[in-house]
N, C-alpha and C positions, 0 to 999 in steps of 0.2 A: 442084274444085267440093266433094269432101267438106271441105276446108276452110272455105269458106265457109256451108256447112252446119252447123260448129260456134257460129258466131255465131247464126245465127237461134236455134235451139235452144239457146245457154247464156239468149238475152234469155226464152224461154219460161221455163225455169229459175228462172231471176230473176223473173218475172212468179207464177208459182205460188208458190215463197216469200216475195215480200212478202204478197199474196194471206193466207197461212196468217199473218207477222209478225202483222200488220195485223189481223188476226183479235183477238189478244191486246192487242201493247202499248197503242197507245190508253188503253183503258179499265184496265188494268192498274193504273194509280194512282189511279182510282173505287175497283175492287175494294178494294185494297189499305186506303185509306184510310176506305172506308163500311162494309163487309163488315167487317173485319178487324180495324179502327181501329187498324192501322198511322199512329204518328207521318209528317206531312211531309218534317222535316228525310230519316228514312230513306231516302224514298220517293223524295229527291234524290240520297240516296246511292248507291241500285239503279242510278238512270240512270246518275249520275257513275264509277261504279266499272265498268257496264259495254262503256261507251264508252271507257273506260278499255282494258281490258279487249283489244276489238277492235282500239283505235291501235296495243299495243303488238306483239299478233299479227300486221296486216296487214306490221312491217315483215321481222319473224322470217322469213315466212313465204316473204314474198318469197323473201329471200336464199338460204331452204331450198330452197327450188322450182325456182334456180338453179344450188343445187349437185349437187343430183339428176339434173338437167338433165328433171325432169318437174312437169307441168303438172296433169293430171287426176283423181291419183292425192290431192295438196292438196284440191284443187277438191270430190270425195269427201268428204274426210274433213269438211271445213268445212258441206258444205250437210248431211251425215250428221248431225251434232253439234248445229248447229240443230235438226233436223226431230224426231230420235230424245229429244228434252229436251222438245219442247212437251206431249206428257200429262201429264209432270208438276207442269204448274203447278195442274191439277185439284188437288193432293194439299197446295197451299199452305195452311199454319196458322198461319204467323207468318211477322213481315219478312227477319228473316234467313235464312228460308226460298226465300223470293221473291228475296233479293239474291243467293243461291248459285245458285239457276237460271239469272237473268239474265248473271250471271258466265259461264258454261258458255254458252248462248245467243249471247253477243256472241264469245266464241270462237270458238268454228264460224262465225262470219262474218269475223274476224279471219284467222280460217287461208284461207279460201275467196278473201276480195277478188283479193289481187296476184297468188296463180298464175290466178286467171280471167282478168284484164286482162290475163294475158301470153300465155295460151292466145288471147281475143281477136285480140289485138296481133300474134300467129303465125300466123292466122288468115286474113289478108289481106293485101294489096298494101297498102305506105307511104301510097297515095293513097286508101283507100279508110278508114284507122282512123277518120276522125270521123265518117262514116257508120254504120260498127260499132258504136263507143261511141251515139250517139247511138240507133241503133234499140233495144241494151240496156238505154241512162236510161231509153227512152219505157215498155219495158215494165213495168221496175224498177218507176217512179211506176206507171203503171195499176195492177197487181199491189196499192202503198202502198194506192191511190186505193179499191179495189173494196173491198179486206180490212176497208178501216174503214166503207164502208157494207154490207158483210155483217154486223158486230161491234151499227152501228146497229141495222139491222132489226131482228136476231136480238133483241136486248134490247128493243127497244121492243114486241116479240111475247111475248117471253117473259121479263118484267123479272126482273134480278139473278140470272138461266141464267147465271153466269158461267164454271161449272163446267163443263157440256154444249158450251158455247162454245168454252175453251180445247182441252176433247177431238176439237174436228170442225177446231179449226186443224191437227192431225196431217193430214189430207186432202189438205189440196194440197200441204206438206210433203211427203208421202210419193208423190206423183205429181211432186214436180220431182226429185224424189232417183231415181226410176225413167227420167224422161228423161233423166239428166243419165247416166246406169251406161250406154243401151242407145243414147243415139243421139250422145253426143261423143267426141271422137277425139282422141287425145295428139297435141302436134303436135310438132315439131323443132325445139328453140330452133338458133340459130346456132351453138352453143357447140358443138352436141351431137352429134359425130361420125354418123352417116349408117349404120343396119345394112347388115352385108354382103350379106344378104338382100336390102335396097332397093337396094341402088345397079344402078345401069342397066347391061344384058351387051350 
């Protein structure tokens, strides 16, 4: 029961995190181009470098979580890093600053993704994995759609007020981290010995 709840709460975490992220990133290129005058080539580089960082860290983080037999710790680090960096987007004045912050935010995604997926896998029966990942992806996508909609409506009402939007994005991200810390439980991977205190008597 407790393990199955991991799937539900990790879905909620994904929802709020993507809501937070998509309050920033769909409008970030427009902000960089129209407000800061950053060249389009650099804007493309910012996205490209971010995805490279995330892809590299997914493999490294997944392997590390297998080695230390801990999932939640790395998931918390990843989500927290992506959330904590978001208020700093309000301070961006140059393209290189945006590149640095985007890289840090994507590093958080890279750190959390593989351990999170392993946590979901270990939280359900083999026959329920498709349903579990489908649920998680559905909430992930829903959060992204809502985040983009929130950004659109906010800028429609408060034209050009990007900094406030970026600052507000921290709120759903922080909610996600709190839910993760409070409700998600560590699992025991197959290679991980059961602690003596948890052994049946």
